C-alpha positions in Angstrom: 224.9 160.9 -22.7 225.8 164.2 -24.4 226.3 162.8 -28.0 225.2 164.9 -30.9 224.2 163.1 -34.1 227.6 164.1 -35.6 229.5 162.5 -32.6 227.3 159.5 -32.7 227.9 159.0 -36.5 231.6 158.6 -35.9 230.9 155.5 -33.6 230.5 153.6 -36.6 234.2 153.7 -37.1 234.8 151.3 -34.4 233.1 148.6 -36.1 235.4 145.9 -37.3 233.4 144.5 -40.2 233.0 146.3 -43.6 235.5 149.0 -42.4 235.7 150.8 -45.7 231.9 150.8 -46.1 231.5 152.1 -42.5 234.1 154.8 -43.0 232.2 155.9 -46.3 228.8 155.8 -44.7 230.1 157.8 -41.6 231.8 160.5 -43.6 228.7 160.8 -45.8 226.5 161.0 -42.8 228.7 163.6 -41.2 228.7 165.7 -44.5 225.0 165.9 -44.5 224.8 166.8 -40.8 227.4 169.6 -41.3 225.5 170.8 -44.1 222.4 171.2 -41.9 224.3 173.1 -39.3 226.1 170.4 -37.0 228.9 172.0 -35.1 232.2 170.3 -36.1 233.9 172.1 -33.1 231.5 170.8 -30.5 233.1 169.7 -27.3 232.3 166.3 -25.8 234.0 165.5 -22.5 236.2 168.4 -23.1 237.4 167.6 -26.5 236.5 168.1 -30.2 236.2 165.2 -32.7 239.6 166.5 -34.3 241.2 166.3 -30.7 239.8 162.8 -30.2 241.0 161.6 -33.5 244.5 163.3 -33.2 244.9 162.0 -29.8 244.3 158.3 -30.4 247.2 156.6 -28.4 246.4 153.0 -29.1 248.4 150.9 -31.6 246.6 151.0 -35.0 247.2 148.8 -38.0 247.9 150.4 -41.4 244.1 150.4 -42.4 243.2 151.9 -39.1 245.9 154.6 -39.6 244.9 155.4 -43.1 241.1 155.7 -42.1 242.2 158.0 -39.0 243.9 160.2 -41.3 241.0 160.5 -43.7 238.8 161.4 -40.8 241.3 164.0 -39.7 241.4 165.5 -43.2 237.7 165.5 -43.6 237.3 167.3 -40.2 239.8 170.0 -41.2 238.3 170.4 -44.7 235.0 170.9 -42.9 236.0 173.6 -40.6 237.4 171.8 -37.6 239.5 174.3 -35.6 243.1 172.9 -35.1 244.0 175.9 -32.7 241.2 174.9 -30.0 242.4 173.6 -26.7 241.2 171.0 -24.5 238.7 172.2 -21.9 239.8 169.8 -19.3 243.6 170.6 -19.4 244.0 173.5 -21.7 
């Protein structure tokens, strides 16, 4: 399916139970993967993780918005390139 371990660890963010625990676990796993060489700017279906989290177009409640912002900040702090362009539509 083309998922790297880094991409897969962020799938935990979609779970609706224990949202804060899931976020903390996800970010800790992501930090470990990045320390071992995971590519924070890897393209999956034409987008990076940063593009995916910045481009969420559904209505989010306050908790989801805060978590989304935390993930965006985490990705930027860990080298996500905000100047990259989407591969599918530039």
